[in-house]
N, C-alpha and C positions, 0 to 999 in steps of 0.2 A: 504492503502499499504505499504512495508517494501522498496523499498530504494527508492530514490530519486537524481534525474540526476541536476546539475544546471550550469550554465555557465555564468560565474562572468568575472569581468578584468582583473585579475591576475587569474584564473586557473579555472579549468573546473572536476567538482568534483562528484564523487557518494557517493552517503554515504547512510548506512541501518540503518535508523529511530530504526529499534529495540532494536538493540545490540550496533548500536554507529563507525559501521566499517564503513573505508572509504577510498576511493581513489581519491588522487588529483595529477593534471596537472598543477603544475604554470609553470608561459609566464615564467620560465627562467630555462625551462628544469628540474624540478626536481620532482619526483614522488613519490609521499610521501604514503604509504601503512598503513595502523591503523588496524589493526587486532589482533588479538591472534596466530592465527597460517598460516603461506605462503609456503604452500607444493607446491616444482617444480620437473616436473615427466619430463625432459628427455633424452635421451643418454649421451650428454654435454650441459655444461655451460658454457660460455665464458661470463668472465667478462674483458674489458679493463678498467681503471683505477685501482685507488687506495681501498683497503676494509677495512673497519672500522668494525671490531668486538667487541660489547659490551657484556658480556656472556661468556658462555663456550661456546670451538670448538670442536666437535667431529670430529673425521675419525679414520678408520681402521688405516691411516698410514698420520702423516703430511710432508710433503718436502718442502725444501726450499733451492734455491739456488742447488738445485741435493743434497741434503744431507738428508735420515732418519731420522725424529723423532724416529722413531719404532729400523729401524734394519744400525743403525751406531753404530762405534768405538770411542775409544780411546787412544791414544796414551798416555804413560811415564804415566802409573798406575804404583801407589808403596801403598806397607798398612802406615798407618798410615791418618796422617789428612790431606795431600797432595790432592789441587783437580786439577781434569782431563787437561789437555789441551783440544782444537779445536778438534771436530768429525772431522773426515776425511771421 
């Protein structure tokens, strides 16, 4: 048997004995997924709350507060060592 399911006073755990992957639902409302890769195939993924990313975030474009990371422009460009102003 490759998987083990157990309920405990603090969590519900699904554990793959062969490779150590697991899904844990804690009493405090946390879902812990321990695996190499998670694939989500959906038309839309909605996240309500803060998103913390450790590592590299890859996308065609990152948009923050309506400003495209790929297509935004800067005003006040001058040659030399000056920094640009905020994007618009």
